[in-house]
C-alpha positions in Angstrom: -77.3 40.7 66.7 -74.9 41.6 63.9 -76.2 43.4 60.8 -77.0 40.8 58.2 -75.8 41.0 54.6 -78.5 39.7 52.3 -77.9 38.9 48.6 -81.0 38.8 46.5 -80.6 36.7 43.3 -83.6 36.9 41.0 -84.5 36.1 37.4 -86.8 39.2 37.2 -87.5 42.4 39.0 -89.6 45.5 38.5 -89.2 48.0 36.9 -86.9 46.0 34.6 -89.0 43.0 33.9 -92.6 42.0 34.9 -93.1 38.3 34.1 -94.7 37.0 37.3 -95.2 37.6 41.0 -91.5 37.3 41.4 -90.9 40.8 39.8 -92.9 42.6 42.6 -91.5 40.5 45.4 -87.9 40.9 44.2 -88.4 44.7 43.9 -90.1 45.3 47.3 -88.4 42.7 49.6 -84.9 44.1 49.4 -86.2 47.6 50.0 -88.0 46.4 53.2 -84.8 44.5 54.3 -82.6 47.6 53.7 -85.1 49.9 55.5 -85.1 47.6 58.5 -81.4 47.4 59.1 -79.9 44.8 56.8 -77.4 45.3 54.0 -78.5 44.2 50.5 -77.1 43.5 47.1 -79.2 42.5 44.1 -78.2 40.5 41.1 -80.2 39.6 38.0 -79.7 38.9 34.2 -79.5 41.8 31.8 -82.1 40.6 29.4 -82.3 42.4 26.0 -85.8 43.6 26.8 -84.3 46.0 29.4 -83.8 49.4 28.0 -80.3 50.5 29.1 -80.8 54.2 28.3 -84.1 54.5 30.1 -82.9 52.7 33.2 -79.4 54.2 33.0 -77.4 51.0 33.1 -73.7 51.4 32.9 -70.8 48.9 33.0 -68.9 48.3 36.2 -65.4 47.9 34.7 -63.8 46.7 37.9 -66.3 43.7 38.1 -66.3 42.9 34.4 -63.7 41.0 32.4 -64.3 37.4 33.7 -65.1 34.5 31.5 -67.6 31.8 32.5 -67.3 28.3 31.1 -70.4 26.6 29.9 -70.1 23.2 28.2 -66.4 23.8 27.5 -67.0 27.2 25.9 -65.8 30.5 27.4 -68.4 33.3 27.6 -67.4 36.9 28.7 -69.3 38.2 31.8 -70.1 41.9 31.8 -71.5 43.5 34.9 -73.7 46.5 34.7 -75.4 48.5 37.4 -78.5 50.8 37.7 -80.1 52.7 40.6 -83.6 52.8 41.8 -83.5 56.3 43.3 -86.8 56.2 45.3 -85.6 53.1 47.1 -81.9 54.1 47.3 -81.0 50.7 45.9 -78.5 49.5 43.3 -79.2 46.5 41.0 -76.3 44.6 39.4 -77.0 43.0 36.0 -75.1 40.0 34.5 -74.8 40.4 30.8 -73.5 38.4 27.9 -74.3 39.0 24.2 -74.8 35.3 23.4 -77.2 34.6 26.2 -79.1 37.9 26.9 -78.9 40.3 23.9 -82.1 38.9 22.3 -85.4 40.8 22.6 -87.3 38.1 24.3 -86.7 36.5 27.7 -87.3 32.8 27.9 -89.3 32.1 24.7 -89.2 33.4 21.2 -91.8 35.4 19.3 -93.8 32.2 18.8 -93.7 31.3 22.5 -91.2 28.4 21.9 -88.7 28.1 24.7 -85.1 28.9 23.7 -83.0 25.8 23.2 -80.2 27.3 25.3 -82.2 28.2 28.4 -80.3 25.6 30.4 -77.0 27.1 29.3 -78.2 30.6 30.2 -79.2 29.4 33.6 -75.8 27.8 34.2 -74.0 30.9 33.1 -76.1 33.1 35.3 -75.8 30.9 38.5 -72.0 30.5 38.2 -71.7 34.2 37.2 -73.6 35.2 40.3 -71.1 33.5 42.7 -68.1 34.7 40.7 -69.4 38.3 40.9 -69.9 38.1 44.6 -66.3 36.9 44.9 -65.3 40.0 43.0 -67.4 42.1 45.4 -65.4 40.7 48.3 -68.7 41.0 50.2 -69.6 37.9 52.3 -73.4 37.4 52.3 -75.0 35.9 55.4 -78.2 35.1 53.4 -78.4 34.3 49.7 -82.1 34.4 48.7 -82.8 33.0 45.3 -86.0 33.8 43.3 -87.1 31.8 40.3 -86.1 28.6 38.5 -83.2 30.3 36.8 -81.5 30.6 40.2 -82.1 27.0 41.2 -78.4 25.9 40.7 -77.1 28.4 43.2 -77.9 26.2 46.3 -76.1 23.3 44.7 -73.1 25.3 43.7 -72.7 26.9 47.1 -72.8 23.5 48.8 -70.5 21.7 46.4 -68.3 23.6 43.8 -67.9 26.6 46.1 -68.0 24.9 49.5 -64.4 25.8 50.2 -64.6 29.4 49.2 -63.9 31.5 52.3 -66.4 34.2 51.3 -69.3 31.8 51.6 -68.4 29.8 54.7 -71.1 31.4 56.8 -73.7 31.9 54.1 -77.1 30.4 54.3 -79.1 29.9 51.1 -82.8 30.4 50.9 -84.8 29.3 47.9 -88.2 30.6 47.1 -90.3 28.0 45.2 -92.6 29.5 42.5 -94.9 27.7 40.1 -93.1 28.1 36.8 -90.0 26.3 35.4 -88.5 25.7 32.0 -87.0 22.3 33.0 -89.3 20.4 30.7 -87.5 21.8 27.7 -84.0 20.9 28.8 -82.1 18.3 26.8 -80.3 15.2 28.0 -77.0 17.0 28.4 -78.2 19.3 31.2 -76.6 17.4 34.0 -73.2 17.2 32.2 -73.3 21.0 31.4 -74.3 21.9 34.9 -71.4 19.9 36.4 -69.1 22.9 36.7 -65.7 23.0 38.5 -65.1 19.3 38.2 -68.5 18.3 39.8 -69.7 14.9 38.9 -73.1 14.4 37.3 -74.0 12.3 40.4 -73.8 15.6 42.4 -76.9 16.6 40.5 -78.9 13.4 41.1 -81.6 15.3 43.0 -82.2 17.5 39.9 -83.5 14.5 38.0 -86.2 12.0 38.6 -87.4 9.3 36.2 -85.4 10.9 33.4 -87.1 14.4 33.9 -85.3 17.5 35.1 -86.6 18.7 38.5 -85.1 22.1 39.2 -87.1 22.9 42.3 -86.6 19.5 43.9 -82.8 19.8 43.4 -82.7 23.3 44.9 -84.9 22.1 47.9 -82.3 19.5 48.6 -79.4 21.9 48.9 -81.0 25.0 50.3 -80.8 25.8 54.1 -84.4 27.3 54.1 -87.3 27.3 51.7 -90.1 29.9 51.0 -93.3 28.8 49.4 -93.5 31.6 46.9 -96.6 30.6 44.9 -99.9 29.5 46.4 -100.3 26.7 43.8 -97.4 24.4 43.0 -97.2 21.1 41.1 -98.0 18.1 43.3 -94.5 16.7 43.1 -93.0 20.0 44.2 -95.5 20.4 47.1 -94.6 16.8 48.1 -90.9 17.7 48.1 -91.6 20.7 50.3 -93.8 18.7 52.7 -91.2 15.9 53.0 -88.1 18.1 53.6 -86.6 18.5 57.0 -85.5 22.1 56.1 -87.4 25.0 57.6 -90.2 26.2 55.2 -91.9 29.6 55.3 -95.5 29.0 54.3 -97.1 30.9 51.4 -98.1 34.5 52.3 -100.0 36.4 49.7 -100.0 39.7 51.7 -96.6 41.2 51.0 -96.9 43.5 54.0 -96.8 40.3 56.1 -94.4 38.4 53.9 -91.5 40.8 54.1 -91.2 40.9 58.0 -91.8 37.2 58.0 -88.8 36.7 55.7 -86.6 38.8 58.0 -87.6 36.6 60.9 -87.0 33.5 58.8 -83.4 34.8 57.9 -82.6 35.4 61.6 -83.9 31.9 62.6 -81.3 30.3 60.3 -78.7 31.6 62.8 -80.0 30.1 66.1 -76.8 30.7 68.0 -77.3 34.4 67.5 -81.0 34.4 68.4 -80.3 32.7 71.7 -77.7 35.2 72.8 
């Protein structure tokens, strides 16, 4: 069996952010994967709460310099990198002053969600795929963690479906219990329709006029992981009804991580049977 390349895309990760259970999983899962024979790359947003000096972030000039279009406006994409020495891992950060320089993450000092959270998500998801193209590194598995990554499955299967680098890629989406979709405005589908997509391509991201990020990602992912024990009823229903493989919730991380590796390999049945 060939050595798998696994791209971890996450909205948070220790020691840089610690908002939810995602932070610990996104920190320890790639280390387990790497120590057990798979190659990994990690991408996350460079939120303004991350201390660049303390964590020794520095710009990767060869990867920076792209512009990402969101709602007909161009936004520069800066790529930075830091190392986690004890794990021998590098983490790549997607940065932009308009979206990430502020000193809060998803809500302001009064706990009010930022009006541009949808724009920030679109920038991040498109930026992830453009950055991987710059890597020239074809991932076998793209494992997405958090609602902020929920457009990646859609983009891979539509806007980037002809990109040679992603032809063999399988996308796994971990479904967690939090989402900011309830605060998105009516223009979300139009803004998210990148690279000449039609808003109809995002139909599964909306139901009864409400934005449903998890349900949309479930539709386009190749495999799903139940990341939280408790999910909204409509999300649980979507997971129960899908014909995609679903890895059940596992609260014991020592069991979760090897289960994830088995789950990855099972998405390539032709290799397993050899």
